[in-house]
C-alpha positions as CSV (number, residue, x, y, z in Angstrom):
1,X,2.7,-70.7,-28.7
2,X,5.5,-69.8,-26.1
3,X,5.9,-66.3,-24.6
4,X,9.3,-65.5,-22.8
5,X,10.4,-62.4,-21.0
6,X,13.7,-61.0,-20.3
7,X,14.2,-57.9,-18.3
8,X,10.6,-57.3,-18.1
9,X,10.1,-57.0,-21.5
10,X,8.0,-58.9,-24.0
11,X,9.6,-61.3,-26.3
12,X,7.9,-64.1,-28.8
13,X,10.6,-66.5,-29.7
14,X,8.3,-68.2,-32.5
15,X,6.7,-65.8,-34.4
16,X,8.3,-62.9,-35.8
17,X,5.1,-61.0,-36.4
18,X,3.1,-58.7,-34.2
19,X,0.5,-60.9,-32.2
20,X,-2.7,-60.8,-29.9
21,X,-2.8,-62.3,-27.2
22,X,-5.3,-65.0,-26.9
23,X,-6.9,-65.0,-23.5
24,X,-9.8,-63.0,-22.5
25,X,-7.6,-59.6,-21.9
26,X,-7.2,-59.6,-25.6
27,X,-9.7,-56.4,-26.3
28,X,-6.7,-54.5,-24.7
29,X,-3.6,-56.2,-25.0
30,X,-1.8,-55.9,-28.1
31,X,1.8,-56.9,-28.3
32,X,4.2,-56.1,-30.7
33,X,7.4,-58.6,-30.6
34,X,9.5,-56.2,-32.3
35,X,10.7,-58.5,-34.8
36,X,11.1,-61.5,-32.3
37,X,14.9,-60.2,-31.1
38,X,15.6,-61.2,-28.0
39,X,17.3,-58.2,-25.7
40,X,18.3,-60.1,-22.9
41,X,19.7,-63.7,-21.7
42,X,17.3,-66.8,-21.7
43,X,18.5,-67.1,-17.6
44,X,16.5,-63.9,-17.5
45,X,13.7,-64.8,-19.3
46,X,13.6,-68.4,-16.9
47,X,14.1,-66.4,-13.9
48,X,11.3,-63.8,-14.4
49,X,9.1,-66.6,-15.5
50,X,9.7,-68.4,-12.3
51,X,8.9,-65.3,-10.1
52,X,5.1,-65.8,-11.7
53,X,5.4,-69.7,-12.0
54,X,7.2,-71.0,-8.7
55,X,6.6,-74.5,-9.7
56,X,7.7,-73.7,-13.3
57,X,10.9,-76.6,-14.1
58,X,14.0,-75.6,-15.0
59,X,13.9,-75.9,-18.2
60,X,10.1,-74.5,-18.7
61,X,10.3,-71.6,-20.8
62,X,6.9,-71.2,-21.3
63,X,4.0,-69.1,-19.4
64,X,0.1,-70.1,-19.9
65,X,-1.7,-67.3,-21.7
66,X,-3.9,-67.0,-18.4
67,X,-0.5,-65.8,-16.5
68,X,0.2,-63.6,-19.4
69,X,-1.9,-60.5,-18.6
70,X,-0.1,-60.9,-14.8
71,X,3.1,-60.7,-16.0
72,X,2.2,-57.3,-18.3
73,X,0.5,-55.5,-15.7
74,X,2.4,-56.8,-12.9
75,X,4.7,-53.5,-10.9
76,X,7.9,-55.6,-11.9
77,X,6.7,-54.5,-15.4
78,X,6.0,-50.7,-14.7
79,X,7.4,-47.9,-16.8
80,X,8.8,-46.3,-13.4
81,X,12.1,-48.0,-11.7
82,X,10.6,-46.1,-8.6
83,X,7.7,-48.5,-8.8
84,X,8.7,-50.6,-6.0
85,X,10.2,-47.8,-3.7
86,X,12.2,-49.8,-2.1
87,X,15.8,-48.8,-3.4
88,X,17.4,-45.4,-2.3
89,X,20.0,-44.3,-5.2
90,X,21.2,-41.2,-4.0
91,X,23.9,-39.6,-1.7
92,X,22.2,-39.0,1.3
93,X,25.0,-37.6,3.2
94,X,25.2,-34.5,1.5
95,X,24.2,-30.8,3.3
96,X,20.6,-30.1,3.3
97,X,20.8,-27.3,0.8
98,X,21.8,-30.0,-2.1
99,X,18.2,-31.4,-1.8
100,X,14.4,-30.9,-2.8
101,X,12.4,-31.4,0.1
102,X,8.8,-32.8,-0.5
103,X,6.5,-30.0,1.3
104,X,3.5,-28.4,2.2
105,X,1.1,-25.3,2.9
106,X,-1.2,-24.6,5.4
107,X,-1.1,-28.5,6.0
108,X,-3.7,-28.7,8.2
109,X,-6.6,-27.8,6.3
110,X,-8.6,-30.5,4.6
111,X,-9.7,-27.7,1.8
112,X,-10.1,-23.9,1.2
113,X,-8.0,-21.4,3.0
114,X,-11.2,-19.2,4.3
115,X,-13.6,-21.6,5.7
116,X,-11.7,-24.9,5.4
117,X,-11.9,-27.7,8.0
118,X,-8.9,-28.0,10.1
119,X,-7.8,-31.9,11.1
120,X,-5.1,-33.4,12.7
121,X,-5.4,-36.1,10.3
122,X,-4.5,-34.1,7.4
123,X,-0.9,-34.2,9.0
124,X,-1.3,-38.0,8.9
125,X,-2.3,-37.9,5.4
126,X,0.3,-35.9,4.4
127,X,2.8,-37.8,5.9
128,X,2.1,-41.0,4.3
129,X,2.4,-39.1,1.3
130,X,6.4,-39.2,1.8
131,X,6.0,-35.3,2.9
132,X,9.0,-34.3,4.5
133,X,8.1,-30.2,5.4
134,X,4.6,-30.0,7.3
135,X,3.5,-26.4,8.5
136,X,2.0,-25.7,11.6
137,X,0.1,-22.1,12.0
138,X,0.3,-21.4,15.5
139,X,-2.2,-19.1,17.7
140,X,-2.9,-18.0,21.1
141,X,-5.4,-20.6,22.2
142,X,-8.2,-20.5,25.1
143,X,-7.0,-21.8,28.7
144,X,-3.2,-21.3,27.6
145,X,-3.4,-24.0,24.9
146,X,-2.0,-22.8,21.4
147,X,-3.9,-23.7,18.2
148,X,-3.6,-24.3,14.8
149,X,-5.3,-22.3,12.2
150,X,-5.5,-20.0,9.3
151,X,-5.8,-16.8,11.4
152,X,-8.2,-14.2,10.1
153,X,-10.6,-16.5,8.5
154,X,-13.5,-19.4,9.3
155,X,-11.3,-22.0,9.3
156,X,-11.6,-24.3,12.2
157,X,-8.9,-24.9,14.8
158,X,-7.0,-27.8,16.5
159,X,-4.8,-28.1,19.3
160,X,-0.8,-28.1,18.6
161,X,-1.0,-30.6,21.2
162,X,-3.2,-32.6,19.2
163,X,-1.4,-32.0,16.0
164,X,1.9,-32.8,17.5
165,X,1.0,-36.1,18.7
166,X,-0.8,-37.1,15.0
167,X,2.7,-36.2,13.4
168,X,4.6,-37.9,16.1
169,X,2.8,-41.3,15.8
170,X,3.3,-41.3,11.8
171,X,6.3,-39.0,10.7
172,X,7.9,-42.2,9.7
173,X,5.5,-44.6,8.6
174,X,6.3,-43.8,5.0
175,X,10.2,-43.3,5.1
176,X,12.8,-42.7,8.1
177,X,14.3,-39.2,6.5
178,X,13.6,-36.4,8.9
179,X,10.5,-34.3,9.2
180,X,10.8,-30.6,9.3
181,X,8.1,-28.4,11.5
182,X,7.5,-25.1,9.8
183,X,6.1,-22.9,12.5
184,X,4.3,-19.7,11.5
185,X,4.3,-18.1,14.7
186,X,1.6,-15.6,15.9
187,X,1.5,-16.6,19.6
188,X,3.2,-14.6,22.5
189,X,5.6,-15.6,24.6
190,X,3.9,-17.4,27.5
191,X,2.4,-19.5,24.8
192,X,5.3,-20.1,23.0
193,X,6.8,-21.3,25.7
194,X,4.0,-23.9,25.8
195,X,4.9,-24.9,22.3
196,X,8.2,-25.6,23.6
197,X,6.9,-27.9,26.2
198,X,4.6,-29.8,23.9
199,X,7.5,-30.1,21.4
200,X,9.5,-31.5,24.1
201,X,7.2,-33.5,25.6
202,X,6.2,-35.5,22.2
203,X,9.1,-35.7,20.0
204,X,11.5,-36.7,23.3
205,X,14.5,-38.0,21.7
206,X,13.3,-37.2,18.3
207,X,14.4,-34.0,18.8
208,X,18.2,-33.7,18.2
209,X,21.0,-31.2,19.4
210,X,20.8,-28.0,17.3
211,X,23.3,-28.4,14.4
212,X,26.5,-27.0,14.9
213,X,28.7,-28.8,12.1
214,X,27.3,-29.0,8.5
215,X,28.7,-32.2,7.5
216,X,26.6,-33.6,10.6
217,X,23.7,-31.8,9.3
218,X,22.4,-34.1,6.4
219,X,19.3,-36.3,5.3
220,X,21.2,-39.2,6.5
221,X,22.5,-38.2,9.8
222,X,19.0,-36.6,10.8
223,X,16.9,-39.9,10.0
224,X,14.1,-40.7,12.4
225,X,14.3,-36.7,13.6
226,X,12.1,-34.1,13.9
227,X,13.8,-30.8,12.8
228,X,11.9,-27.2,14.1
229,X,11.9,-24.1,11.6
230,X,10.7,-20.9,13.5
231,X,11.5,-17.3,13.5
232,X,13.3,-16.8,16.8
233,X,10.7,-14.7,18.8
234,X,10.8,-14.0,22.3
235,X,10.7,-17.8,23.8
236,X,14.2,-18.6,24.6
237,X,12.8,-22.1,25.4
238,X,11.6,-22.2,22.0
239,X,14.5,-20.6,20.3
240,X,17.0,-23.1,21.9
241,X,14.7,-26.3,20.2
242,X,15.0,-24.3,16.8
243,X,17.2,-26.2,14.2
244,X,16.3,-24.1,10.9
245,X,15.8,-20.8,12.3
246,X,14.1,-18.4,9.6
247,X,16.2,-15.3,8.5
248,X,15.5,-12.8,5.9
249,X,19.0,-12.7,5.1
250,X,20.3,-16.3,5.7
251,X,24.0,-17.2,6.1
252,X,24.9,-20.1,8.2
253,X,24.0,-23.2,6.8
254,X,20.7,-24.2,8.8
255,X,19.4,-20.9,8.3
256,X,16.0,-20.8,6.2
257,X,14.4,-18.2,4.1
258,X,10.8,-18.1,3.4
259,X,9.7,-16.0,0.0
260,X,5.9,-15.9,-1.4
261,X,5.9,-17.1,-5.0
262,X,5.2,-13.9,-6.0
263,X,8.7,-12.8,-4.7
264,X,11.4,-14.7,-7.0
265,X,10.7,-14.7,-10.7
266,X,11.6,-11.9,-12.5
267,X,12.3,-9.9,-9.2
268,X,15.6,-11.7,-8.3
269,X,19.1,-12.7,-9.6
270,X,18.8,-15.8,-11.0
271,X,22.9,-16.6,-10.8
272,X,23.1,-15.2,-7.3
273,X,20.0,-17.2,-6.3
274,X,21.4,-20.6,-7.5
275,X,24.6,-19.6,-5.7
276,X,22.8,-18.8,-2.8
277,X,20.9,-22.0,-2.9
278,X,24.2,-24.0,-2.4
279,X,24.7,-22.8,0.9
280,X,21.3,-22.0,2.7
281,X,17.7,-23.1,2.4
282,X,14.5,-21.3,0.6
283,X,11.3,-22.2,1.6
284,X,8.6,-21.2,-1.0
285,X,5.0,-20.7,-0.4
286,X,1.5,-20.2,-2.4
287,X,0.4,-16.2,-2.4
288,X,-2.2,-14.9,0.0
289,X,-4.5,-14.7,-2.9
290,X,-4.9,-18.7,-2.9
291,X,-8.5,-19.1,-0.9
292,X,-9.4,-22.3,-3.3
293,X,-5.9,-24.0,-2.0
294,X,-4.7,-23.9,-5.6
295,X,-1.3,-24.0,-6.3
296,X,1.8,-22.4,-8.5
297,X,3.9,-24.0,-11.1
298,X,6.6,-25.6,-8.6
299,X,8.8,-25.8,-11.4
300,X,10.4,-22.7,-11.6
301,X,11.4,-22.2,-8.6
302,X,13.0,-25.8,-8.6
303,X,15.1,-24.2,-11.7
304,X,16.5,-21.9,-9.2
305,X,17.5,-24.1,-6.7
306,X,14.8,-23.6,-4.1
307,X,14.9,-26.6,-1.9
308,X,11.2,-26.2,0.2
309,X,8.7,-25.4,-2.2
310,X,5.5,-26.1,-0.4
311,X,2.2,-26.8,-2.2
312,X,-1.5,-27.2,-0.9
313,X,-1.4,-30.7,-0.8
314,X,-5.0,-30.9,-0.2
315,X,-5.7,-29.9,-3.9
316,X,-4.6,-32.8,-6.5
317,X,-3.9,-30.5,-9.4
318,X,-1.2,-30.1,-12.2
319,X,1.3,-28.7,-10.2
320,X,0.6,-31.4,-7.3
321,X,0.8,-34.1,-10.0
322,X,4.2,-32.8,-10.9
323,X,5.3,-32.3,-7.2
324,X,3.9,-36.4,-6.7
325,X,5.8,-37.2,-9.7
326,X,8.9,-35.7,-8.9
327,X,9.3,-37.0,-5.4
328,X,8.5,-40.5,-6.6
329,X,12.5,-40.5,-7.4
330,X,15.1,-41.6,-4.8
331,X,12.4,-44.4,-3.3
332,X,10.1,-42.1,-2.0
333,X,12.2,-40.8,0.5
334,X,11.0,-37.5,0.2
335,X,14.5,-35.9,-0.5
336,X,16.0,-35.6,-4.0
337,X,19.4,-35.1,-4.7
338,X,19.7,-32.0,-7.0
339,X,22.4,-32.5,-10.3
340,X,25.9,-31.7,-9.5
341,X,25.8,-28.9,-11.8
342,X,23.0,-27.1,-9.7
343,X,24.8,-28.4,-6.4
344,X,28.0,-26.4,-7.5
345,X,25.9,-23.2,-8.0
346,X,25.9,-22.8,-12.0
347,X,23.6,-23.6,-14.5
348,X,23.8,-23.4,-18.5
349,X,21.7,-20.9,-19.9
350,X,19.3,-23.5,-21.4
351,X,18.1,-23.8,-18.1
352,X,16.4,-20.7,-17.5
353,X,12.5,-21.0,-17.4
354,X,12.1,-17.3,-18.4
355,X,13.8,-15.0,-20.3
356,X,16.3,-13.2,-18.3
357,X,18.8,-10.6,-18.5
358,X,22.3,-12.3,-19.5
359,X,24.2,-9.7,-18.0
360,X,23.6,-11.4,-14.6
361,X,25.6,-14.2,-15.7
362,X,29.1,-14.6,-15.5
363,X,31.4,-16.0,-18.4
364,X,32.3,-19.4,-17.0
365,X,28.1,-19.7,-16.3
366,X,27.1,-19.0,-19.8
367,X,29.6,-21.7,-21.4
368,X,29.3,-24.3,-19.0
369,X,28.0,-27.3,-20.9
370,X,24.9,-29.4,-19.9
371,X,26.1,-31.9,-17.1
372,X,26.9,-35.4,-18.3
373,X,25.2,-34.8,-21.6
374,X,21.8,-36.2,-20.1
375,X,19.9,-35.3,-23.1
376,X,17.8,-38.1,-24.4
377,X,15.0,-38.6,-27.4
378,X,12.1,-40.5,-25.8
379,X,9.3,-42.0,-27.6
380,X,6.2,-44.2,-26.3
381,X,3.6,-45.9,-28.4
382,X,0.3,-46.3,-26.4
383,X,-1.0,-49.5,-27.6
384,X,-4.0,-50.2,-25.3
385,X,-5.8,-48.8,-22.1
386,X,-7.5,-50.8,-19.4
387,X,-10.5,-49.6,-17.7
388,X,-10.2,-46.2,-18.6
389,X,-13.7,-44.6,-17.7
390,X,-14.5,-42.7,-14.7
391,X,-16.8,-43.6,-12.4
392,X,-18.6,-39.7,-13.5
393,X,-18.8,-40.8,-17.2
394,X,-21.2,-44.1,-16.8
395,X,-24.5,-43.0,-18.3
396,X,-23.3,-40.6,-20.2
397,X,-22.2,-40.1,-23.8
398,X,-18.5,-40.3,-24.0
399,X,-17.6,-38.6,-27.4
400,X,-14.4,-40.2,-28.1
401,X,-12.2,-43.0,-26.7
402,X,-10.0,-41.8,-23.5
403,X,-7.3,-38.9,-25.2
404,X,-3.6,-39.4,-23.6
405,X,-1.9,-36.1,-22.9
406,X,1.8,-35.8,-22.0
407,X,3.4,-33.2,-20.1
408,X,7.3,-32.4,-19.7
409,X,8.3,-30.1,-16.8
410,X,11.6,-29.1,-16.3
411,X,14.3,-26.8,-17.6
412,X,13.1,-24.0,-20.3
413,X,14.2,-25.9,-23.1
414,X,12.1,-29.6,-22.0
415,X,8.7,-27.9,-21.0
416,X,6.2,-29.4,-23.4
417,X,2.7,-30.5,-23.9
418,X,1.8,-33.1,-26.1
419,X,-1.6,-34.3,-27.5
420,X,-3.0,-35.4,-30.6
421,X,-5.8,-33.0,-31.8
422,X,-9.2,-34.0,-32.3
423,X,-9.2,-33.7,-36.1
424,X,-5.8,-36.3,-36.2
425,X,-6.9,-38.5,-33.4
426,X,-9.3,-40.9,-35.7
427,X,-6.4,-40.7,-38.4
428,X,-4.1,-42.5,-35.8
429,X,-6.3,-45.3,-35.6
430,X,-9.0,-44.8,-32.9
431,X,-11.8,-46.3,-34.8
432,X,-15.3,-47.6,-34.0
433,X,-13.8,-50.8,-32.5
434,X,-12.5,-48.5,-29.5
435,X,-14.5,-48.4,-26.5
436,X,-14.3,-46.3,-23.4
437,X,-12.8,-49.1,-20.7
438,X,-10.4,-51.0,-23.1
439,X,-9.3,-49.1,-26.4
440,X,-7.0,-50.4,-28.7
441,X,-4.6,-47.7,-30.4
442,X,-2.8,-48.9,-33.8
443,X,-1.0,-45.4,-34.0
444,X,-0.8,-43.4,-30.8
445,X,2.7,-42.3,-31.0
446,X,4.4,-39.4,-28.5
447,X,8.0,-38.7,-29.6
448,X,9.9,-35.8,-27.5
449,X,13.5,-34.7,-27.1
450,X,14.8,-33.4,-23.5
451,X,17.8,-31.9,-22.6
452,X,18.6,-31.8,-19.5
453,X,17.1,-35.5,-18.2
454,X,17.9,-35.3,-14.7
455,X,16.2,-32.0,-14.0
456,X,12.9,-33.7,-16.3
457,X,9.5,-35.0,-14.8
458,X,7.1,-36.6,-17.1
459,X,3.2,-36.9,-16.1
460,X,0.7,-38.4,-18.1
461,X,-3.2,-38.3,-18.2
462,X,-6.2,-39.9,-19.5
463,X,-9.3,-37.5,-20.7
464,X,-12.5,-38.2,-21.7
465,X,-14.7,-35.9,-23.8
466,X,-18.1,-36.1,-22.4
467,X,-21.7,-35.0,-23.5
468,X,-23.6,-33.2,-21.0
469,X,-27.5,-33.0,-21.0
470,X,-29.2,-30.8,-23.1
471,X,-31.1,-27.8,-21.0
472,X,-34.3,-26.4,-21.2
473,X,-36.3,-29.8,-22.5
474,X,-33.4,-30.2,-25.5
475,X,-34.1,-26.7,-27.1
476,X,-30.3,-25.9,-26.5
477,X,-27.6,-27.6,-28.0
478,X,-25.7,-30.2,-25.3
479,X,-22.2,-28.9,-24.6
480,X,-19.2,-30.9,-24.2
481,X,-16.3,-31.0,-21.5
482,X,-13.0,-32.4,-20.8
483,X,-12.6,-34.8,-18.2
484,X,-9.5,-35.8,-16.8
485,X,-10.0,-39.1,-14.7
486,X,-6.7,-40.9,-14.5
487,X,-3.2,-39.2,-13.9
488,X,0.4,-40.6,-13.4
489,X,4.0,-39.5,-13.5
490,X,7.5,-39.7,-12.9
491,X,11.4,-38.5,-13.0
492,X,12.0,-38.7,-16.6
493,X,15.5,-40.4,-15.3
494,X,13.2,-43.3,-13.9
495,X,11.5,-44.3,-17.3
496,X,12.2,-47.6,-18.6
497,X,12.2,-48.7,-21.7
498,X,10.7,-52.0,-23.4
499,X,7.0,-52.9,-23.0
500,X,5.5,-51.5,-19.9
501,X,1.9,-50.9,-17.8
502,X,1.8,-47.2,-17.3
503,X,-0.6,-47.3,-13.7
504,X,-3.0,-44.6,-13.5
505,X,-4.3,-43.1,-10.3
506,X,-7.9,-40.9,-9.8
507,X,-8.1,-37.5,-10.7
508,X,-8.0,-37.2,-7.3
509,X,-4.5,-39.1,-6.9
510,X,-6.1,-42.1,-5.5
511,X,-5.1,-45.6,-6.6
512,X,-6.9,-47.0,-8.7
513,X,-6.1,-50.8,-9.1
514,X,-6.4,-51.8,-12.3
515,X,-6.6,-48.2,-14.6
516,X,-4.0,-47.8,-17.2
517,X,-1.9,-47.6,-20.4
518,X,-0.1,-50.6,-21.9
519,X,3.0,-49.3,-24.2
520,X,6.0,-49.4,-25.9
521,X,8.9,-46.9,-24.6
522,X,12.2,-46.0,-25.6
523,X,14.7,-44.0,-24.6
524,X,17.9,-42.9,-26.8
525,X,20.5,-41.4,-25.9
526,X,21.9,-40.9,-29.6
527,X,22.2,-36.9,-30.5
528,X,22.8,-38.2,-34.1
529,X,18.7,-38.6,-34.2
530,X,18.4,-35.0,-34.3
């Protein structure tokens, strides 16, 4: 049989029926040819074949079966347009207030907020993830050398000097867009002066002049630069280096407000916040009770236009998965341009995350239509899985083949969780022939609608149900628990249609070389389908 691929979609020009590849991967690679109707040009098919088979002749439209798996699972056939992280596709010359900025809270901690270890390497790991705002909690240290630690706790300390050296070395390894140092200052004037000296010595030309023109204070203009956020205090030397002064009532283009997660939802006028966030920046941080380094849901704060939504990145929970998925966009720069409607300070009522008092809204805001009609219907048919078993599962009884859970986070109308319930699971084709490592699914279909694609983020999880060992010599009934062992996500606008490979990471967010789902994906912008 001859296999050809157009626009990274599997096209079979010979048989007009479903097929199973005959190579050793056939236990998981189940491909439907969609009726055999090509959706691209023959030239595109030959070009893609040439990429995988450089020595192919010009008139060769076939690929060996041994290469078929490589083509389907290659990153060029990913479900995301952002997978290669090579193309910046957003305007980077707008004011800073017009961007969401990937941000970290208590960046120096490796684990919890009470007795966790502080490390310069924590800054390196965070920067390598394209995080563009890192936090330094500065305290007076011994011998006049300021320290970074979580004050009033048992966490260890590192010096500001060591942290700054690590940041300077790795600030632009992942992306050349500006890094913000968020200083939480607890030092006296003398050690504040010392911090100013450290910043000057370590960062040198990476520290730009304090901005005076909003048109020159853009992510593009500030490439390769380190910006200092700090509440102006006793040190005039440090004040002279502060690009983003903290202010409880910001009014200037470069001023920034800091708010706890508990200070925004339900307490402040959302319309006022949206308008304010067109002019000045807000940093949101976790509440003080999150000693376990857990996270709040960042989505409501993004929906209010907050730019610097800081999370405990050391904890890869659902909030962090959503954060990672959102910032996969725009080539992983750590800066995401807000939608045009949000940049204008107006928002349709359907964008609200929680019920709001509509008297807060002006008439023009209530009547404003959705931006550029970005609603769409998404269909995802999971066909098969590859190496879908967590290391912890080996030697344990897995009740069912791995399940698939989809989450959509965005505006209120779009937030949803989709999962096939246990009673339906076997009816949807997951039968005895399926196994934990390479399951095949015959009717695992998810279909959902979003109204504002530009703000939507989709995440996917692979979940296994595991039977635990029975206790007390087997006298008690064994218990079961659900184990999330594979995750992925992306901005919904980056989702590609066709037969695609969904690469999964481990539940801790690390790259898993071969784990993933093979799926057929369709995005339909025809509103008549509703």
